[in-house]
N, C-alpha and C positions, 0 to 999 in steps of 0.2 A: 890119214893124215889131212890136215886142213892147209890151204893155201893162206898165205899172209895177204892182207889187204891194207893198202895205204890209205889212212884216213886224210881227209881234206881239212886243213885248218883254215879258218875264216877271219879276217881282220875285224877288229871291234866296230869300225864304221859300217862293215857290211851287215854283221848281225844287228846293229841298231836300226838300219833301213828295213830289215825283214821284220824285227820285232814291231816297229812303229806301223808297217802295213798290218800286222796282226791285230794290234790293239784299235786301229780304226774301225775295224769290224766290217768293211765293205766287200772284202774278199774271203772266200774260204781258205782254209789251209792248203788244199788242192792247188786252188788257182795262185796263190802265194807262191808255193814250191816251184810251180811251172814258170811262173814270171822270173824268178831268181835262179831257176836251174839247180835247185837243192832237193833232197829227197823230203817227203812231207814228215818222216819221224823225226 
């Protein structure tokens, strides 16, 4: 039997901030995920 997990839903503005950081290319994915408190996948 598997445990159910609650998925976090992020607002569009938060997603845009994270995507903008990724596109800038100054930080690695791991650095961005730590900065925003999300999983790198």
